[in-house]
Structures are given as structure tokens and as C-alpha cells.
N, C-alpha and C positions, 0 to 999 in steps of 0.2 A: 398513296398508290393510285395511279390513273388507270381506270378500267375502260376497255374498248369492247364494242359489240358489233358483230357482223352476222347477217343471216343470209342463207341462200340454199340452193340445191347442191352445188358442188358435186355433180354426178361424175363427170370425167374431168379430172384435174389437168390443167395445162399451165404454162408459164404465167399467163395473165392472173390466174388465181394465186399463184405463189407470190407474185409481185404485190397483189392486194394484201395478202397476209403479212408480208414483210413491211409494207407501208403502214398498215394498221399497228403492228407491234412497235414500230418506230415512234408512234404517237403516244404510247403508254407503256404500262408495266404488265398488264394482264389482259390477254385477248380471249374473249369468249365467242365461239362461233356456233351458231344454231343452224341446224339443217332441217329441211322439209322431210317429213316422213315419206315412205314409198307411196302410200295412198295419195298423199297430197301432190307429190310429183306427177303421178299418173293423171290426176285431175287437171293439173295446170299445163302439162307438157305433152299429154297423149299417152295412150295405153302401152306404147313401146318403151316408155321411160318409167323409172330410172334404168339406166344401163347397169349401174352398180347398186345393190340394195343398201338400205340405210345403215345396217350394221357394218358393212364393208366400208362405206363412205365415212362413217364415224371413226372406225379403226385407222383408216389412212390419214384422216385429218389429225387425229390424236398423235400421229407419228411425226407431224411437221413441227419443227422446232419453234416456229413463231406462235403457235397456238397453244394456249394453256388449258382450255376446257372446250368440250364439244357436247352440245345437247341436241336432241331430236325434238321437233315440235310437230303437232298433228293438225292444228287449225289456227285461225287468226287469234282466237281467244287465248290459246295456249302460248302462242308467240308473245302476245301482249303481257301475259303473266310472267313469262321468263324475263322479259325486259324490265317489268315492274320490280321484280325481286332482285335483279342484278343491279339496277340503277347505274347504268354506264355513264361515265364522264363523257365519252364520245361514242356516238353510233354512226357507223360508216355505211352508206348505201350508194349504189350506182347513180351516176349523174342522170341516167335516163328516168329516174324517179323524181327529179325536180318538178315541183308544182303538183305532185300527186300526194294522196294520203299515204303516209308511211306509218304502218302499224307500230305502236309503242313508242314513237318518237317523243311523245310528251313526257316520258320517263327518263330521257337522256338529257344531260346538261347541255350537250352540244351535238348538233347534227352536221356531219361532214359528208360531202359528196366526192366520189372518186370517178375519174374517167376510165371507162373500160378500155382495155387494149384491143383495138379493132383487128389486130392480127390473129386473135385467138377467139374461138367460139366452140363451145361444146357441141351445139347443134351441127355446125359445119364439120367438126371432127367425126361425129357419128354418121352423118350423111356420106362423107368421103369413105368411111369404112364400109358402109353398106354398098356403095357404088363399086368399090374395088372387089368385094365379094361377088357381086353379080357379074362383073366382067370375067371372073375366073371360073365361072360355072360351065 
């Protein structure tokens, strides 16, 4: 069995996320997705995030056919421990992480980079939503 691992916020899902999950699942048999806790998302992305809380994000991700398991992590050490215990054959991360320290990558047999689809951005989706609401006030 080939085990795949991905982690991220996955706050507001869009087609780019689904394509990522599909591509990851095509590389293996079991896809484990780890998501940042609400506290961690707020620390990384600002006090107005996440848009969807961790339990809702987890529930939605568990409903996607490409994903076999979803975990929540609370800090770097917790993420590293998840990866250590899972021992993925392939860990997928965004190509924007090339040349950077990737937490837990030493526990994966292979590190694979994926190119993000520039047509989709959670931040842009949320900014567009806020702008539309402000226009209609």
C-alpha cells in the first residue's frame, strides 16, 4: 500500500484543492490530509481566519472521495509527530515550498512538489466575498 500525506489549512475549498487531492490519490492507495487547527490558522493568516472552523473543515474533507483520513494538528511538533507515525511513501507540498524547511519531510520516503493552480486562491475568494458585501450595504 502506497501512503500519501498532505497538510494545509483547506479553509474554503475550491477546484484547485480538489485537483490536488485527486492528483495525490492517483499516486497512491491511502491519502492522509492533516489540517491546521483554528488557533494555528489565526496565527498564520490573521484574526479573521479561518472562515470555516476546524471541525467543519475536517467534516467536509472527510466527505471527499479521494481522502481516506483527516487529522488536525496544533503546532509544528504535532505535525512532525503525525508524519513520523504515518511514515508516508509520498509527501506532497506546494512548489512554493521548494528550498524551504518542510516539517516532517525527513520521515517521508519521497517528497513531491505540486504546482498550485493560479486560477484559485482562498484569500482572493474571501476578499471578493467581503468586497461584494461592502458594495451591497
